[in-house]
Every structure is written in structure tokens, then in C-alpha cells.
ZAMARGU-4260 file (C-alpha; in steps of 0.2 Angstrom, whole numbers, plus 5000, padded with zeros to 4 digits):
<rodrens>
0) 5549/5338/5461 | 5531/5334/5466 | 5531/5349/5477 | 5536/5360/5463 | 5523/5353/5451
5) 5509/5356/5464 | 5513/5374/5467 | 5516/5378/5449 | 5497/5374/5447 | 5493/5387/5460
10) 5501/5401/5450 | 5487/5402/5438 | 5475/5409/5451 | 5461/5419/5444 | 5449/5420/5459
15) 5444/5438/5454 | 5441/5434/5436 | 5422/5437/5437 | 5414/5452/5446 | 5395/5450/5450
20) 5383/5464/5452 | 5365/5468/5449 | 5350/5478/5453 | 5350/5485/5471 | 5331/5487/5470
25) 5322/5470/5472 | 5316/5464/5455 | 5303/5452/5448 | 5315/5449/5433 | 5323/5432/5432
30) 5339/5441/5426 | 5342/5457/5436 | 5360/5451/5440 | 5375/5453/5428 | 5393/5448/5427
35) 5409/5457/5422 | 5420/5444/5415 | 5439/5447/5412 | 5441/5432/5401 | 5440/5444/5386
40) 5449/5461/5383 | 5440/5472/5386 | 5429/5463/5399 | 5412/5456/5394 | 5396/5461/5403
45) 5382/5449/5402 | 5366/5445/5411 | 5365/5429/5422 | 5349/5420/5427 | 5347/5426/5444
50) 5338/5441/5453 | 5347/5441/5469 | 5346/5459/5476 | 5364/5466/5476 | 5367/5479/5489
55) 5383/5488/5495 | 5395/5473/5496 | 5395/5459/5484 | 5408/5446/5480 | 5410/5432/5467
60) 5424/5420/5468 | 5431/5410/5453 | 5441/5394/5454 | 5460/5395/5450 | 5456/5394/5432
65) 5444/5408/5431 | 5427/5399/5431 | 5414/5405/5443 | 5414/5395/5459 | 5401/5405/5470
70) 5395/5422/5474 | 5385/5431/5488 | 5377/5447/5491 | 5382/5446/5510 | 5366/5437/5515
75) 5364/5422/5503 | 5378/5412/5494 | 5374/5406/5477 | 5383/5391/5468 | 5390/5392/5450
80) 5373/5386/5444 | 5364/5401/5452 | 5356/5390/5466 | 5357/5393/5484 | 5372/5384/5492
85) 5368/5370/5505 | 5368/5379/5522 | 5370/5396/5514 | 5353/5404/5516 | 5354/5419/5528
90) 5372/5421/5533 | 5377/5436/5542 | 5363/5434/5555 | 5376/5435/5569 | 5378/5424/5584
95) 5366/5426/5598 | 5360/5444/5602 | 5371/5451/5587 | 5358/5447/5574 | 5351/5461/5563
100) 5336/5453/5556 | 5332/5469/5546 | 5347/5465/5534 | 5349/5447/5530 | 5336/5437/5540
105) 5319/5430/5533 | 5311/5447/5537 | 5325/5457/5530 | 5329/5468/5516 | 5339/5454/5507
110) 5355/5463/5505 | 5370/5468/5515 | 5373/5486/5521 | 5392/5487/5524 | 5404/5494/5510
115) 5419/5482/5510 | 5409/5471/5522 | 5414/5454/5515 | 5429/5446/5506 | 5435/5428/5503
120) 5451/5419/5505 | 5451/5403/5494 | 5463/5389/5498 | 5470/5375/5487 | 5462/5362/5497
125) 5444/5368/5492 | 5441/5378/5508 | 5436/5396/5506 | 5436/5407/5522 | 5423/5421/5520
130) 5426/5436/5532 | 5412/5448/5535 | 5408/5463/5546 | 5391/5463/5556 | 5382/5480/5554
135) 5371/5487/5568 | 5360/5501/5561 | 5355/5508/5578 | 5371/5510/5588 | 5372/5521/5603
140) 5387/5529/5595 | 5386/5534/5577 | 5404/5529/5573 | 5401/5511/5580 | 5390/5504/5567
145) 5402/5490/5563 | 5400/5478/5578 | 5409/5462/5575 | 5420/5452/5563 | 5413/5435/5558
150) 5419/5420/5548 | 5409/5408/5537 | 5419/5393/5530 | 5414/5385/5513 | 5419/5368/5506
155) 5419/5371/5487 | 5422/5353/5483 | 5406/5346/5492 | 5390/5342/5483 | 5399/5338/5466
160) 5408/5355/5466 | 5393/5365/5471 | 5399/5367/5488 | 5392/5368/5506 | 5394/5379/5521
165) 5404/5370/5535 | 5400/5383/5548 | 5393/5401/5547 | 5394/5417/5557 | 5408/5412/5569
170) 5412/5427/5580 | 5431/5432/5579 | 5430/5449/5588 | 5417/5461/5594 | 5418/5480/5597
175) 5418/5496/5588 | 5426/5492/5572 | 5432/5498/5555 | 5432/5485/5541 | 5445/5471/5538
180) 5456/5467/5524 | 5469/5454/5520 | 5487/5452/5513 | 5497/5437/5508 | 5509/5431/5522
185) 5528/5431/5516 | 5527/5411/5515 | 5516/5413/5499 | 5501/5403/5506 | 5493/5410/5522
190) 5484/5426/5524 | 5486/5441/5537 | 5469/5448/5541 | 5470/5466/5548 | 5455/5474/5557
195) 5457/5492/5564 | 5447/5498/5579 | 5436/5513/5577 | 5438/5521/5594 | 5456/5518/5599
200) 5473/5516/5591 | 5472/5497/5590 | 5473/5485/5576 | 5468/5466/5577 | 5477/5454/5566
205) 5473/5436/5562 | 5482/5423/5552 | 5471/5412/5540 | 5479/5395/5535 | 5471/5380/5526
210) 5469/5372/5544 | 5460/5387/5552 | 5462/5405/5559 | 5474/5410/5573 | 5473/5426/5583
215) 5469/5439/5587 | 5485/5448/5591 | 5484/5467/5595 | 5496/5481/5589 | 5494/5498/5596
220) 5499/5511/5583 | 5492/5528/5579 | 5477/5528/5567 | 5471/5546/5562 | 5455/5539/5554
225) 5446/5533/5570 | 5430/5540/5577 | 5420/5542/5561 | 5406/5533/5552 | 5416/5519/5545
230) 5403/5510/5535 | 5409/5523/5522 | 5427/5518/5524 | 5439/5508/5513 | 5455/5498/5518
235) 5467/5489/5506 | 5485/5483/5505 | 5496/5487/5490 | 5498/5475/5476 | 5516/5471/5481
240) 5510/5468/5499 | 5522/5481/5507 | 5509/5495/5511 | 5492/5497/5520 | 5480/5512/5517
245) 5465/5516/5527 | 5454/5529/5519 | 5440/5537/5528 | 5426/5548/5520 | 5429/5562/5533
250) 5446/5561/5540 | 5457/5557/5526 | 5469/5543/5521 | 5482/5534/5532 | 5496/5525/5524
255) 5508/5512/5533 | 5522/5501/5529 | 5518/5482/5532 | 5529/5468/5537 | 5522/5452/5528
260) 5532/5441/5540 | 5526/5448/5557 | 5510/5456/5551 | 5515/5473/5560 | 5513/5491/5554
265) 5525/5505/5555 | 5529/5522/5547 | 5513/5531/5547 | 5510/5544/5533 | 5493/5554/5531
270) 5483/5563/5517 | 5470/5574/5525 | 5453/5575/5518 | 5447/5591/5511 | 5435/5602/5520
275) 5422/5615/5515 | 5417/5616/5497 | 5429/5603/5492 | 5422/5590/5504 | 5423/5572/5507
280) 5428/5558/5495 | 5424/5539/5497 | 5439/5530/5494 | 5458/5527/5489 | 5467/5514/5480
285) 5485/5509/5475 | 5492/5508/5457 | 5496/5491/5451 | 5515/5494/5453 | 5512/5501/5471
290) 5520/5518/5467 | 5505/5529/5467 | 5489/5531/5478 | 5473/5538/5470 | 5461/5547/5482
295) 5443/5552/5478 | 5441/5570/5484 | 5430/5585/5481 | 5413/5578/5485 | 5417/5563/5475
300) 5420/5574/5459 | 5439/5572/5457 | 5453/5559/5458 | 5470/5564/5464 | 5486/5555/5462
305) 5500/5555/5476 | 5517/5549/5472 | 5523/5537/5486 | 5541/5539/5480 | 5542/5557/5485
310) 5549/5564/5501 | 5534/5575/5503 | 5518/5565/5499 | 5506/5579/5500 | 5516/5590/5489
315) 5514/5577/5475 | 5495/5580/5474 | 5490/5580/5456 | 5472/5580/5450 | 5470/5567/5436
320) 5452/5568/5433 | 5437/5579/5437 | 5419/5573/5435 | 5412/5580/5418 | 5395/5584/5424
325) 5386/5569/5416 | 5370/5563/5424 | 5361/5546/5422 | 5342/5545/5424 | 5331/5531/5431
330) 5319/5535/5417 | 5316/5550/5405 | 5314/5566/5415 | 5315/5556/5431 | 5327/5557/5446
335) 5345/5561/5441 | 5361/5552/5447 | 5378/5560/5446 | 5390/5548/5437 | 5404/5554/5448
340) 5418/5544/5457 | 5415/5531/5471 | 5424/5515/5474 | 5439/5508/5464 | 5442/5490/5460
345) 5458/5482/5453 | 5455/5474/5436 | 5465/5458/5432 | 5469/5467/5415 | 5480/5480/5425
350) 5467/5494/5424 | 5458/5502/5439 | 5439/5503/5438 | 5428/5515/5447 | 5409/5513/5450
355) 5401/5528/5444 | 5389/5532/5458 | 5372/5523/5457 | 5372/5524/5438 | 5373/5511/5424
360) 5392/5515/5421 | 5409/5511/5427 | 5424/5523/5424 | 5441/5516/5419 | 5459/5521/5422
365) 5469/5513/5408 | 5487/5516/5413 | 5487/5518/5432 | 5506/5516/5433 | 5509/5532/5424
370) 5512/5548/5432 | 5500/5562/5431 | 5485/5564/5419 | 5494/5551/5407 | 5486/5538/5418
375) 5471/5541/5407 | 5454/5541/5416 | 5440/5537/5404 | 5423/5542/5412 | 5409/5530/5408
380) 5420/5518/5399 | 5409/5503/5403 | 5390/5502/5401 | 5380/5491/5414 | 5363/5483/5412
385) 5356/5490/5429 | 5358/5505/5441 | 5370/5499/5454 | 5372/5510/5470 | 5388/5509/5481
390) 5394/5494/5471 | 5411/5487/5476 | 5419/5470/5478 | 5435/5469/5488 | 5447/5456/5482
395) 5464/5454/5491 | 5479/5452/5479 | 5478/5434/5475 | 5493/5434/5463 | 5505/5439/5476
400) 5518/5426/5480 | 5531/5423/5494 | 5546/5434/5498 | 5559/5423/5491 | 5574/5420/5502
405) 5566/5429/5518 | 5566/5421/5535 | 5547/5417/5533 | 5549/5409/5516 | 5547/5392/5524
410) 5536/5382/5512 | 5546/5379/5497 | 5535/5390/5486 | 5544/5400/5473 | 5538/5415/5462
415) 5535/5406/5446 | 5531/5420/5433 | 5514/5419/5424 | 5514/5429/5407 | 5500/5440/5402
420) 5498/5456/5393 | 5484/5467/5385 | 5486/5479/5371 | 5478/5496/5367 | 5477/5508/5352
425) 5480/5524/5361 | 5483/5535/5346 | 5468/5535/5334 | 5477/5545/5321 | 5490/5532/5321
430) 5481/5515/5320 | 5497/5505/5316 | 5504/5510/5333 | 5500/5498/5348 | 5504/5500/5366
435) 5507/5484/5375 | 5505/5483/5394 | 5513/5469/5404 | 5501/5462/5417 | 5511/5446/5421
440) 5512/5441/5439 | 5524/5433/5452 | 5539/5444/5450 | 5546/5442/5432 | 5563/5450/5430
445) 5565/5450/5411 | 5553/5452/5396 | 5555/5446/5378 | 5541/5451/5366 | 5539/5445/5348
450) 5527/5456/5338 | 5523/5444/5324 | 5531/5455/5311 | 5549/5450/5314 | 5553/5463/5327
455) 5556/5460/5346 | 5558/5470/5362 | 5565/5468/5379 | 5555/5482/5387 | 5542/5479/5400
460) 5528/5489/5392 | 5534/5493/5374 | 5525/5504/5361 | 5527/5496/5344 | 5523/5503/5326
465) 5518/5491/5313 | 5521/5495/5295 | 5505/5488/5288 | 5487/5483/5294 | 5484/5465/5298
470) 5482/5452/5312 | 5498/5447/5321 | 5502/5434/5334 | 5511/5443/5348 | 5520/5433/5361
475) 5527/5438/5378 | 5540/5427/5387 | 5543/5432/5405 | 5556/5424/5417 | 5565/5425/5433
480) 5578/5414/5442 | 5566/5401/5445 | 5555/5399/5429 | 5549/5406/5413 | 5532/5407/5405
485) 5525/5412/5388 | 5508/5420/5383 | 5502/5423/5365 | 5487/5432/5358 | 5481/5438/5341
490) 5482/5457/5339 | 5472/5466/5325 | 5479/5483/5319 | 5476/5496/5306 | 5457/5497/5308
495) 5451/5516/5305 | 5436/5525/5302 | 5419/5527/5310 | 5405/5515/5306 | 5388/5511/5313
500) 5384/5493/5319 | 5370/5485/5310 | 5355/5478/5320 | 5362/5460/5320 | 5351/5446/5325
505) 5357/5436/5340 | 5366/5420/5337 | 5360/5403/5345 | 5375/5393/5351 | 5372/5375/5355
510) 5373/5362/5362 | 5379/5367/5379 | 5389/5357/5384 | 5395/5353/5367 | 5406/5338/5361
515) 5414/5337/5344 | 5404/5350/5335 | 5398/5367/5340 | 5382/5374/5331 | 5379/5392/5328
520) 5362/5397/5321 | 5358/5414/5313 | 5343/5419/5302 | 5346/5427/5285 | 5358/5441/5287
525) 5356/5450/5270 | 5374/5450/5265 | 5381/5454/5282 | 5394/5441/5288 | 5399/5442/5306
530) 5414/5433/5314 | 5412/5420/5328 | 5427/5419/5340 | 5430/5406/5354 | 5442/5410/5368
535) 5449/5398/5381 | 5450/5404/5400 | 5467/5411/5397 | 5460/5424/5384 | 5468/5415/5369
540) 5458/5413/5353 | 5456/5394/5350 | 5443/5395/5335 | 5437/5408/5323 | 5424/5406/5309
545) 5415/5418/5297 | 5397/5414/5299 | 5384/5412/5285 | 5365/5412/5285 | 5356/5399/5296
550) 5366/5384/5302 | 5385/5385/5305 | 5394/5369/5311 | 5411/5372/5319 | 5422/5357/5322
555) 5429/5356/5340 | 5434/5339/5343 | 5452/5344/5347 | 5448/5356/5360 | 5451/5350/5378
560) 5436/5349/5390 | 5432/5365/5400 | 5424/5382/5399 | 5425/5394/5384 | 5419/5411/5380
565) 5412/5416/5363 | 5410/5432/5354 | 5400/5438/5339 | 5409/5451/5330 | 5406/5463/5315
570) 5420/5473/5308 | 5430/5469/5324 | 5416/5476/5336 | 5408/5464/5349 | 5389/5462/5347
575) 5386/5447/5357 | 5394/5437/5371 | 5391/5420/5379 | 5399/5405/5387 | 5399/5386/5383
580) 5406/5371/5391 | 5416/5357/5381 | 5413/5340/5388
</rodrens>
């Protein structure tokens, strides 16, 4: 019974809940970095009190409940308090003669130059394994710029939860390399790490466990993406763990079957890169349901979808979005930046996000499990505070569980479903119709929706039409043979029309941390009455209050201790976001 309780806690993992980015040009500002936080839907974007230069490979890790744990630009590790972690100033120096002082050393540029160059494997004992590629800018061979795979280990429980580096820059393998990626072992706890060579058909694999790393082992299998500049490549596993894709800027995209028990690859398929006027594309990614693969082609100006369920993969090619020609500018009449397509990231909300070049925008793909253009790419869906070139954060699929009943399912961990959903108002002409998207994890096999109006559904992703406007509490129950889970959230439907937001003054929310009462202060609002909404870390509304002028005191003694996100809203539109901690 104790074992079941322990692993039930693990199934609320939200390690990828917060994405961190910032200006890639060194800034004198104390707040040139920002967070994209998926506690709210849509995600909140807000500045943080740090000016760490963010380059081509950044990562932020939350704890299993979704609160920020630490983040890094590949050179320096910051704590959740935005201070440098003990022992974490200047990682990625490399052991011995592998140092590249131009990058991360005391005389360096201060950011890390490898796309997908760093990722983190958190374990439940507080240990986080950081894997990072060493980059040499002056290689003898142009396609051998990635020269070593290193590991740095962090104890997140040390120093009262601020963490410390246990060791750094330990050499795992040295050579002419692509970039590494990770996939959950079939036992539901450990991680396979796969690293392709870049001059031969060789794959290195390691097994990361709470007690350390094992390997390397070597598999020889054809890799049609070798012998090119792989600092522009991208590797990842499918969300269900059964596939690996290796995407190269010049050669194309290789797709393999993957065995989560043995860590071995098989069944190569290949999508060739386009040549000539159509040119290169930076990346590829899988849909959340692992059926489709999306590839950026056409000099980064189009996204193509391929259906992995078809016999002829290349024949299923469908263009789902083409860059609309919009440019961003550093300043009026200054240098222009194409807001075209670069690197994808999987959102915890079930969407795919794509960094729009070096601009101040991100694109979104709202329904990536749908076939064809119905996947709905929205260009520049999210505005960012700063220009961010080459932004990407590679997250392994943390919410992938064991293969129940397999020969490798040896730890007694079962897939215990965790319920979660989002909702969208797709049809602006029909504001009472709501599309619900299930983003639950850990293999549910049945779904039960209650829409708050007496109606129910057993579909996975239902579309529901309400008869009148209002706010409804919608609940989803997901289950499988092992367990069931329920998630509820309030859904507001029936808002129509176009309006202009007033220039609302900012609220001052205090104290932080707070106790039995939360104070929200506003100056005179001249008749405008905004709404204050408080969320817990599961995205559930726990407090709402209609604000008046000056001081507003919100009772909160019944709330449990922890981190909360607040929003200031006017007519349902978010105008300000912040975080507070309950003691």
C-alpha cells in the first residue's frame, strides 16, 4: 500500500510547467528575462527579476507540482530565487582541454551556442541529471562542432531547497556528435539517453537512474542525417515513447521505431529535405497522440504534416501553414526579422508552440492531433517581451508512464490517470459552442464529462453546445483498470462582440507571502470594476472577487499553503498576472 501511495504522488509531475527565456543580447535591465507559465490557460507571460543572457539553449525545471525549481542558460544555473546556485557558476567549461572559454567561461559570451544542447532528468529523490553537449566553434571538420556529451548533477533539496551542484562537466563520451535526447524506460522510472554519432551509423545509449548513469552501449544502424552541421539539428522521441525522429537542417528527417525495454532502434523511414528554392527547414516534431510528424521546410516558411499511419509516409505530405510575410522590427525603420517558423515545443496544454525566428512572437498549433489544416496554426499567437533568437527548450516527455505488463515493468509502478483538459471557443459566430480537449496523462481508457448544464459525454474530445450564456463548472473523470481521477474548472461561454480594453492601472497584491488575508490595492477606477481571480497550481479557480477602488481585502484563511497565480481581468480579458505564496 505504501508503494502505491508513493508513486501516486509522482503522477502529478509538472516539470515542464514554466518555460524561461529572455533577451539574447546582454542587457543592463534587471528584468530582461521572462517566463511562460502554463498554470493558466492560455499561458501567462511575465517578466522575472533577472537579466541572465539567454542564447540558443535554455531550460527551466519546475518541481513535480509546477513551481519553479531552477533554470539555466547553459552556462550558469539559477535558483528559484533568481540567485546563482551553489557551485553552478560556469558549467559547460568542459573537462581539461575540452574547455571553450569563449562560451561559458569568465571571459565568455555568457550564453550557450548549441540548439537542443541541454536537458534535465529530474528524479523523485531530489537529484536532477543535467545532460549537455560541448560545442567547439573551431573544429577541423565543419560537421564536428559538437565534441562531447557531459553531465552535471544537482541536488535540489540542498540549501533549504535552493539546491547545489554535486559535480559538473563529467565526460560521458567524446567524438563527432549530433545532440542527445531522452525517453522513459518501460519501467516508468529510469531514462534512456540516445546520442547519434555524426560521422558514422553509430548510436550511443545510456541509462539514467536515481543512483547514476550506466553505459555507453553502442548500436550500429543506418542514420541518413550524418555528415552535416548538427548544431542546427533536432532530435526527439514521440510522446508515447515508441518513435525517435532525427531532423537535420540539410538532409531531412529520419524516423525509427524505439524499444523502451532495450533502448534499441529499428525500422528506419526517411523524409528528404527539400532543395533549391524550397530549401532547408530547422526542425520536426510529433503530434501529442504520436500519429503525425510536423516538419518545417521551405526555408523555414512552411509547416508540413506527415501521417505516420499511412503506408507511404512521403505521399501523405500536407502543407498546414505558410508564413504570412509578417516582419518584426528591432525599432521603427530598423532591421527586419521574419516571423517564420523555427523550433517546436510541446505545451502542457496539448498545443504545439513554435518560436517565430528571432522576433517577439510565438506561433501556436491548437489542435495538432487533427489531420490537415484543421490542426489550426495561428501565427504570432503569443507576444513576448523581448526578441529571442533561436529559442528552444527541449523537455523529454515527463508524463510518460511504464509499459504495464511488459517484461520490463519490474518496479510496481502503474499508469494512474491524471485528468486535465482545456477548452476553446473555435467558432466566433457560435459563442455558445465549446470545444473541449482532453490533455490527461498516464493512459486513461475511458472519459466522462459533465458540462454543468445537466448534459454529459463519454467522448474523448467533445464539442458541446450550451443553450444560454453563463459560467459553468465542467468536470472530467478519466479512468483505466488501475485508477480514476477528476479535474474540474469553470468555463465562461456566450461572450460576443469586440471591445477595447481600458488603460487599467496595475494592482498591488500584498503581502507576499500572505496569511489569512490577501490585499489588492487599486487607485480610483472611474467606474471600471475589474475582477481578481486566484488559481492553484492545477489551474483551478480558488478565489474570485470583484474589485472596488483602493483597498480590497480577500479572506484566504481556508487556502492551503503553496504557490498561487492571480489574474486581473476586465470583461474576461486578462490585463495583469502575478504570483503569490500562501504561508
